[in-house]
Residue, then its C-alpha position, 0 to 999 in steps of 0.5 A: m610557416t602559416r599560422v593554423t590559428g588566430y588569437t580569437q580561435f586561441q581565446a575559444l579554445n582556452a576557455d573551452l579548456i578551462r570550461a572542461q577542467r571546471d566540469l571535471m573538477e565538479a564531477q569529481r567532486q560529486a563522485s567523491s561525495q555522492k551528492v549532486a549538491q549540498d542544498l537545493q540551490g545547488f540543483g538549480l532548475d532541478a530543484g522543482r523536480v527534486v521537491s516534486a520527486r520527495a512529495a511523490l515518494e511520500r504519497a507512495s509511502a503513505q499509499a503503502d502504509a494505507n494498502l498494509r492496513l486494508e490487507g489486514r482488514m481484508d484478512v479478517q473479513d476473509l476469515a469472517l466469511a470463511r466462518v459464515s460458509d462453515a456455518a451454511d455448510q452446517i445448516r445444509a449437513a443438518i437439514g439432509d441429516a433430518i431428512a435422511a434419518d426422517s428425524g429432528v432429534d438434534f436438528m434445532s440445537r445444530l441449527n442454533n449452533a450454526f446461526r450462533q457461529a454465522v452471527a459471531a462471524l458477521n459481527m466481527e470487529h477489526q481495530g475497534q470497528q464492526l466490519f459488516a456494519g456499513a456506515t453504522s460502525d458503532r454497533p453490531p450489524i446483527v443483533p439477535g433476538 
């Protein structure tokens, strides 16, 4: 009978078997705890990636919060511009009615009401700031005179 393996091959196979058992135990520990490691040291070279991923998650969360605030502002602006559009429709209707009737009996009162509505819409605030004042958000953009 001839030998199949030598001593060095036996040592290599034995070391591989021990390493495989150690890897299996580590995988079972991770599966049961559902954690790869208890601290960043356990991640080794991947610790930098974990920290970067956490920072990216925080940035994404901050961006989502900013988007929610922006959505609220856009909703209020949409409402204000819809009111300005309604005021413009009222002005157009008042002019058309005055021309059609060849009379301006209530023409000025209808115009005043429509312009008041438009000014109120353009002077709307959102969270204490004027919507349409540009850089000077501390005072209304339109001051009726």
